[in-house]
N, C-alpha and C positions, 0 to 999 in steps of 0.2 A: 150446403148444396152437395158436398162430397158424399155425405151419408145417404143423400137421396139417390145419387147416382149408383152408389154401392147397393142400395136396395133394389134398383132396377136390375142390376147385375145378378143379384141373388134370385130375383123372380125368373130372369132368363134362364138361369142354370136349372130351375126347377121344371122347366117345360120339357116333356118327354121327347117331343118332336125334334127339339133342338139337339139332343144327344144322338138321335138317329141321323140327323143331317150331318153332324160332325162326323160320324162313322162312315156314312156314305161319301161325304165330301173328301175325307182322308183317303178312302180307297180310290176315288176318282182322280185325285191329285197324284197318288202313287202310280196309278195306271197311266196317266198323262206323261209323267216324268220318265217312266220306263219305256213308253212307246216312243217318245222323242229320242231318247238315247239309243234305243234299238234301231230305229229307222235311220237316223243320221250317222250313228257310230263315231262321228267326229274323227274320222280317219285322216290319214295324211293326204287324201285326195282333195280336201278342202283346206283353203287358207284360213288365216285367223279371222278376217273380216266376214267370210262366208259362215263360219261357225257362230259369230255373233249375230248374223242375220237369222240363223235358226233360233237363237235365244229370243230374239225380238218377236218372232212369230208365236211364241208360247202364249202370250196373252190372248191372241186371237184363237189359238187352237184349244186351249182349256182354261185359261185364267179367267176370262170374262164370264164363261158359263158357270164355273165353280163359284165365283163371286156372287153372281145373280142367284144361284141356288141357295146359298147360305143366307143371303139376305131375305129371299122371299120366304124361306122357312122360319128363320130366326127372329123376324121383326113383327110380324102380324099380331101374334099373341101378347106382345109387349104393350100394344095399344088396346087390345080387346080384353085384357085379363080382368080389369076392374069390373067391366060390364058383365063378363061371363062368370065372375066369382061373386058378383053382387056386392062389391065393396065400393062402387062408384060414388054412392051417396056419402060414404065416410070420407072420401077425399075432399068433398066440398064443405065439410064442417069447419075447416081451417080457413081463416080470412084469405090467404093466398094459396090455398091447397092446389087448386086446379092449375094455376100459373106455375107454381113450384114443380108440380108433377109433370107438366109440359116441358119445362126446362130440363128436368132430370131425364126424361125420355129422349128428348132431342140430343143432349149431351151423350147419353149412352149410345145412341144411334151412330153419332160421329165417331166415338171411340171403337164401336164394334166394326164399322166399315174399315177404320184404320188398321185394326188388328187382323181382320181377314185379309186384306190387301197385303199387308206386311208379311204375314206367314206365307201366302202364296208366292209373293215376289221373292222372299228370301230363300224359300225351298227351290224355286226354279233357278235362280242365279247360282246358288250354292252347288246344286246337284249338276245342272248343265255345264255351268262354267268350270266346276271341278273336274268334269269329265275330260276336258282338254286343257286342264291346268291354268285356266284363265289367260291363255295365250292372247296377247294383244288387248288385254283389258284396259290399259292406260293409253293405248294409241288412239289418235283422233279418229273419230267415226268416219268411215268412208262409204257408207251406204245405209240408207234407212228404208224400212218397209213402207212407211206412210208418207214420206216426203221425197222430193226430187233431189238427186245427187248433185245438181247444180247449186243448191243452197242448203248445204248441210248445217246442222247445229254446231257451234264451236265447243265441242266437248268430247270426252273419251267414250269408248264403246260401253264401259261399265256405267258411266254417268247417264248416257242416253237411255240405257235399259232401266235405270232407276227412275229417270223422268217419265218413261212410259208407264211405270207403275204408279207414279203421281197422277197421270192422266187416268188411269184405271180407278184410282181413289176418287177422283172427281166424278167419274161415271157412277161409281158405287154409291156416292152421296145423292146424285141425281136420282137414281133408282130407288134409294132408300126413302127419299122424300115423297116419291110416288106411292110407295108402300104405306107410308104413314097416313097419307091422305085417304087411300082406299080403305085401310083398316079403320080409321076414324069414321068414315062414312058408313061402312057395313056393320061394324062392331061384331063381326063374325070371323073367327080365325080361319076356318076352312075355306070360306067364301073368298077371303082376302088372299090366301095362299093361291087359290085357284086362279083368281083374276090377275094377280101379279105375275105369277109364274107363267101363265098363258100369255100375258102381254110380252114377256121377254122372248118366249119361244117364237112368237109371231115375227118379232123384230129379227130374231136369229134366222128364221126361215127365209125372211126377205133378203138377208145379206147374202144368202146362197142362190136364190132363184129370182131376185129382183129384176135383173137386166132382161129376163125372159118375158116379163109381164107386158101386156099392152101399154102404150104410152099414156092413155087416159088414166090408167090405174097407177102406173109407175111414178108418175111425176108427183101426185099428192102424197102417195105413200113414201116416196124417197124423201120428201120435205119433212114428214113426220118422223121418219127414221133418223135423219141426220141431225135434226134439231131436238130430238127426244133422247131419252136415256139409252135406248138401244145402240144408237151410233156412238155414244160417248163410251159406253162399256166396251164395244168391239173396236174402239180406237179410230173409227172411220169418220168421226165428226170434226177431228182436228185438222183436216185437210179438205177445205171446201171446194176450191176450183183448181183446175189443172194449171200449172204444174206442181201444186201442193207445196208451196213455199214455206219454209220454216219461219220466215219473218212475219207470216200472217197468223201464226198459231195463237197469238194473244187474243184474237177476235173470238174463237170458239171457247176459249178458256174464260173470257170475261162473260160470254153469254151463259155458260154452264154455271158459273158462280151465281149469276143474277137469277137464274131458273131455280137453283137450290135454295136460295134465300126466299124466293117467292113461294116455293112449296112449303118450307117451314112456317111461313106466315100464314098460309092457307090452312095448314095442320092446325095452328093455333086457334084460328077463328072456328074451325069445325069442332075442335076439342072443346071450346068454351060453349058453343051452341048445343052440342050434344050432351054436354054435362048438365046444362040447365033444363034439357027436355025431360 
Protein backbone atom coordinates (compact mmCIF):
# COMPACT_ATOMS: atom_id res chain seq x y z
CA UNK A 1 0.00 0.00 0.00
CA UNK A 2 2.83 2.37 0.85
CA UNK A 3 4.39 2.11 -2.58
CA UNK A 4 1.01 2.80 -4.19
CA UNK A 5 0.69 6.01 -2.19
CA UNK A 6 4.25 6.92 -3.15
CA UNK A 7 3.33 6.35 -6.78
CA UNK A 8 0.38 8.72 -6.45
CA UNK A 9 2.72 11.29 -4.90
CA UNK A 10 5.15 10.86 -7.78
CA UNK A 11 2.37 11.42 -10.31
CA UNK A 12 1.21 14.46 -8.35
CA UNK A 13 4.69 16.00 -8.51
CA UNK A 14 4.74 15.46 -12.28
CA UNK A 15 1.71 17.70 -12.88
CA UNK A 16 2.82 21.12 -14.11
CA UNK A 17 -0.20 22.95 -12.77
CA UNK A 18 0.66 21.72 -9.28
CA UNK A 19 4.01 23.52 -9.29
CA UNK A 20 2.34 26.67 -10.59
CA UNK A 21 -0.15 26.38 -7.72
CA UNK A 22 2.69 25.94 -5.22
CA UNK A 23 4.40 29.07 -6.53
CA UNK A 24 1.24 31.18 -6.51
CA UNK A 25 0.16 29.74 -3.17
CA UNK A 26 3.53 30.52 -1.61
CA UNK A 27 3.37 34.10 -2.85
CA UNK A 28 -0.20 34.44 -1.56
CA UNK A 29 0.83 33.10 1.85
CA UNK A 30 3.77 35.51 2.06
CA UNK A 31 1.49 38.38 1.04
CA UNK A 32 -1.08 37.36 3.65
CA UNK A 33 1.51 37.13 6.42
CA UNK A 34 3.10 40.43 5.43
CA UNK A 35 -0.28 42.16 5.26
CA UNK A 36 -1.34 40.85 8.67
CA UNK A 37 1.86 41.93 10.38
CA UNK A 38 1.91 45.32 8.61
CA UNK A 39 -1.72 46.15 9.42
CA UNK A 40 -1.74 44.97 13.03
CA UNK A 41 1.90 45.82 13.79
CA UNK A 42 1.32 44.01 17.11
CA UNK A 43 2.24 47.20 18.93
CA UNK A 44 1.93 47.97 22.63
CA UNK A 45 -1.55 49.31 21.91
CA UNK A 46 -2.87 45.74 21.99
CA UNK A 47 -2.86 43.37 24.93
CA UNK A 48 -1.84 39.73 24.54
CA UNK A 49 -5.39 38.45 24.07
CA UNK A 50 -6.11 40.94 21.29
CA UNK A 51 -2.95 39.85 19.51
CA UNK A 52 -4.08 36.22 19.66
CA UNK A 53 -7.47 37.28 18.32
CA UNK A 54 -5.67 38.62 15.26
CA UNK A 55 -3.94 35.26 14.84
CA UNK A 56 -7.29 33.48 15.11
CA UNK A 57 -8.64 35.52 12.22
CA UNK A 58 -5.86 34.43 9.87
CA UNK A 59 -7.78 31.31 8.86
CA UNK A 60 -10.68 33.41 7.64
CA UNK A 61 -8.49 36.09 6.05
CA UNK A 62 -6.25 33.84 3.95
CA UNK A 63 -5.91 30.29 5.34
CA UNK A 64 -9.17 28.87 4.01
CA UNK A 65 -8.87 30.38 0.54
CA UNK A 66 -5.26 29.26 0.15
CA UNK A 67 -6.19 25.74 1.24
CA UNK A 68 -9.11 25.61 -1.18
CA UNK A 69 -6.90 26.87 -4.02
CA UNK A 70 -4.21 24.24 -3.47
CA UNK A 71 -6.80 21.47 -3.25
CA UNK A 72 -8.79 22.59 -6.29
CA UNK A 73 -5.64 22.70 -8.43
CA UNK A 74 -3.74 19.78 -6.95
CA UNK A 75 -6.35 17.01 -6.72
CA UNK A 76 -8.45 16.81 -9.94
CA UNK A 77 -5.72 15.44 -12.22
CA UNK A 78 -4.91 12.83 -9.58
CA UNK A 79 -8.28 11.25 -10.39
CA UNK A 80 -8.35 12.06 -14.10
CA UNK A 81 -4.77 11.17 -15.07
CA UNK A 82 -5.41 7.48 -15.85
CA UNK A 83 -8.23 8.41 -18.20
CA UNK A 84 -6.36 11.31 -19.81
CA UNK A 85 -3.16 9.28 -20.21
CA UNK A 86 -5.18 6.24 -21.37
CA UNK A 87 -3.78 3.94 -18.70
CA UNK A 88 -7.12 3.22 -17.02
CA UNK A 89 -7.49 -0.16 -18.74
CA UNK A 90 -4.09 -1.19 -17.39
CA UNK A 91 -5.25 -0.50 -13.82
CA UNK A 92 -8.09 -2.97 -14.25
CA UNK A 93 -5.85 -5.85 -15.30
CA UNK A 94 -4.98 -6.65 -11.67
CA UNK A 95 -7.53 -8.51 -9.56
CA UNK A 96 -7.85 -5.67 -7.04
CA UNK A 97 -6.28 -2.97 -9.18
CA UNK A 98 -9.16 -0.51 -9.10
CA UNK A 99 -9.80 -0.94 -5.38
CA UNK A 100 -6.11 -0.57 -4.50
CA UNK A 101 -5.84 2.50 -6.71
CA UNK A 102 -8.86 4.05 -4.99
CA UNK A 103 -7.30 3.38 -1.59
CA UNK A 104 -4.02 4.94 -2.67
CA UNK A 105 -5.70 8.04 -4.10
CA UNK A 106 -7.86 8.45 -0.99
CA UNK A 107 -4.90 8.01 1.36
CA UNK A 108 -2.79 10.46 -0.64
CA UNK A 109 -5.66 12.96 -0.56
CA UNK A 110 -5.81 12.78 3.24
CA UNK A 111 -2.04 13.21 3.51
CA UNK A 112 -2.06 16.07 1.01
CA UNK A 113 -4.75 17.90 3.00
CA UNK A 114 -2.79 17.37 6.22
CA UNK A 115 0.44 18.72 4.72
CA UNK A 116 -1.26 21.78 3.19
CA UNK A 117 -3.01 22.72 6.44
CA UNK A 118 0.09 22.02 8.54
CA UNK A 119 2.31 24.27 6.41
CA UNK A 120 -0.21 27.11 6.40
CA UNK A 121 -0.88 26.76 10.13
CA UNK A 122 2.77 26.45 11.11
CA UNK A 123 3.75 29.46 8.99
CA UNK A 124 0.93 31.58 10.40
CA UNK A 125 1.61 30.67 14.03
CA UNK A 126 5.39 30.98 13.78
CA UNK A 127 5.43 34.27 11.87
CA UNK A 128 2.52 36.02 13.59
CA UNK A 129 3.22 34.61 17.05
CA UNK A 130 6.91 35.33 16.67
CA UNK A 131 6.10 38.95 15.81
CA UNK A 132 5.02 39.55 19.41
CA UNK A 133 7.19 36.90 21.06
CA UNK A 134 4.28 34.50 21.69
CA UNK A 135 3.17 36.67 24.58
CA UNK A 136 0.33 34.95 26.44
CA UNK A 137 0.60 31.78 24.36
CA UNK A 138 0.08 29.51 27.36
CA UNK A 139 -2.50 31.72 29.06
CA UNK A 140 -6.11 30.57 29.10
CA UNK A 141 -8.01 31.78 26.07
CA UNK A 142 -10.11 34.80 26.99
CA UNK A 143 -11.86 35.43 23.69
CA UNK A 144 -12.76 33.47 20.57
CA UNK A 145 -13.65 34.68 17.12
CA UNK A 146 -16.29 32.01 16.56
CA UNK A 147 -17.65 31.25 20.06
CA UNK A 148 -19.27 33.24 22.86
CA UNK A 149 -16.99 34.51 25.62
CA UNK A 150 -19.41 33.04 28.19
CA UNK A 151 -18.43 29.48 27.25
CA UNK A 152 -14.80 29.45 26.21
CA UNK A 153 -12.88 26.22 25.65
CA UNK A 154 -10.65 25.23 28.62
CA UNK A 155 -7.34 25.61 26.81
CA UNK A 156 -4.52 28.06 26.11
CA UNK A 157 -4.42 30.58 23.27
CA UNK A 158 -1.86 28.52 21.37
CA UNK A 159 -3.86 25.31 21.81
CA UNK A 160 -7.05 26.98 20.60
CA UNK A 161 -5.32 28.25 17.46
CA UNK A 162 -4.04 24.73 16.82
CA UNK A 163 -7.59 23.41 17.26
CA UNK A 164 -8.78 25.92 14.68
CA UNK A 165 -6.35 24.46 12.17
CA UNK A 166 -7.74 21.06 13.08
CA UNK A 167 -11.14 22.44 12.08
CA UNK A 168 -9.59 23.70 8.85
CA UNK A 169 -8.22 20.21 8.19
CA UNK A 170 -11.73 18.80 8.57
CA UNK A 171 -13.02 21.40 6.10
CA UNK A 172 -10.18 20.58 3.72
CA UNK A 173 -11.13 16.89 3.76
CA UNK A 174 -14.77 17.85 3.15
CA UNK A 175 -13.80 19.94 0.12
CA UNK A 176 -11.34 17.29 -1.08
CA UNK A 177 -14.09 14.66 -1.06
CA UNK A 178 -16.22 16.94 -3.21
CA UNK A 179 -13.31 17.41 -5.63
CA UNK A 180 -12.75 13.66 -5.93
CA UNK A 181 -16.42 13.08 -6.75
CA UNK A 182 -16.52 15.84 -9.37
CA UNK A 183 -13.28 14.65 -10.97
CA UNK A 184 -14.49 11.05 -11.05
CA UNK A 185 -17.73 12.14 -12.72
CA UNK A 186 -16.23 14.48 -15.32
CA UNK A 187 -12.87 12.74 -15.85
CA UNK A 188 -11.62 16.09 -17.14
CA UNK A 189 -9.02 18.00 -15.14
CA UNK A 190 -9.79 21.49 -16.43
CA UNK A 191 -13.55 21.09 -16.04
CA UNK A 192 -13.16 19.70 -12.52
CA UNK A 193 -10.87 22.55 -11.53
CA UNK A 194 -13.36 25.09 -12.88
CA UNK A 195 -16.37 23.51 -11.14
CA UNK A 196 -14.65 22.98 -7.79
CA UNK A 197 -12.87 26.33 -7.71
CA UNK A 198 -16.03 28.09 -8.79
CA UNK A 199 -18.05 26.35 -6.08
CA UNK A 200 -15.71 27.58 -3.36
CA UNK A 201 -15.72 31.11 -4.77
CA UNK A 202 -19.52 31.13 -4.68
CA UNK A 203 -19.49 30.08 -1.03
CA UNK A 204 -16.82 32.67 -0.28
CA UNK A 205 -18.88 35.38 -1.97
CA UNK A 206 -21.94 34.32 0.03
CA UNK A 207 -19.98 34.66 3.28
CA UNK A 208 -19.42 38.32 2.35
CA UNK A 209 -22.80 39.34 0.92
CA UNK A 210 -25.15 36.65 2.24
CA UNK A 211 -26.98 38.82 4.82
CA UNK A 212 -27.91 41.28 2.06
CA UNK A 213 -29.78 38.68 -0.02
CA UNK A 214 -33.58 38.41 0.05
CA UNK A 215 -34.81 35.93 2.66
CA UNK A 216 -36.25 33.48 0.12
CA UNK A 217 -32.74 33.13 -1.33
CA UNK A 218 -30.75 33.51 1.85
CA UNK A 219 -32.39 30.72 3.86
CA UNK A 220 -31.73 27.80 1.46
CA UNK A 221 -28.29 29.10 0.44
CA UNK A 222 -27.33 29.61 4.08
CA UNK A 223 -28.26 26.00 4.88
CA UNK A 224 -26.18 24.78 1.93
CA UNK A 225 -23.31 27.00 3.04
CA UNK A 226 -23.31 26.03 6.70
CA UNK A 227 -23.73 22.31 6.15
CA UNK A 228 -21.42 22.23 3.11
CA UNK A 229 -17.68 22.47 2.72
CA UNK A 230 -17.73 26.27 2.37
CA UNK A 231 -18.80 26.90 5.95
CA UNK A 232 -16.38 24.28 7.25
CA UNK A 233 -13.43 25.81 5.41
CA UNK A 234 -14.32 29.31 6.59
CA UNK A 235 -14.94 28.06 10.17
CA UNK A 236 -18.54 29.29 10.28
CA UNK A 237 -20.11 25.82 10.48
CA UNK A 238 -18.76 25.09 13.95
CA UNK A 239 -21.21 27.48 15.64
CA UNK A 240 -24.77 26.84 14.51
CA UNK A 241 -27.02 28.84 16.83
CA UNK A 242 -26.54 31.91 18.99
CA UNK A 243 -24.69 32.22 21.37
CA UNK A 244 -22.28 29.79 19.66
CA UNK A 245 -21.43 27.60 22.64
CA UNK A 246 -18.21 25.60 22.63
CA UNK A 247 -20.06 22.70 24.28
CA UNK A 248 -22.04 22.18 21.04
CA UNK A 249 -19.01 21.98 18.77
CA UNK A 250 -19.12 18.16 18.68
CA UNK A 251 -22.30 18.29 16.59
CA UNK A 252 -20.83 19.98 13.46
CA UNK A 253 -17.62 17.97 13.90
CA UNK A 254 -19.58 14.71 13.88
CA UNK A 255 -21.60 15.87 10.86
CA UNK A 256 -18.43 16.84 9.01
CA UNK A 257 -16.81 13.45 9.64
CA UNK A 258 -19.96 11.68 8.48
CA UNK A 259 -20.13 13.73 5.28
CA UNK A 260 -16.46 13.07 4.53
CA UNK A 261 -16.92 9.31 4.91
CA UNK A 262 -20.01 9.51 2.69
CA UNK A 263 -18.06 11.42 0.03
CA UNK A 264 -15.26 8.87 -0.02
CA UNK A 265 -17.82 6.06 -0.31
CA UNK A 266 -19.56 7.83 -3.21
CA UNK A 267 -16.17 8.37 -4.83
CA UNK A 268 -15.50 4.62 -4.58
CA UNK A 269 -18.81 3.74 -6.24
CA UNK A 270 -18.27 6.24 -9.07
CA UNK A 271 -14.67 5.08 -9.49
CA UNK A 272 -15.78 1.48 -9.89
CA UNK A 273 -18.59 2.26 -12.33
CA UNK A 274 -16.55 4.63 -14.46
CA UNK A 275 -13.72 2.12 -14.60
CA UNK A 276 -16.07 -0.53 -15.95
CA UNK A 277 -17.58 1.82 -18.54
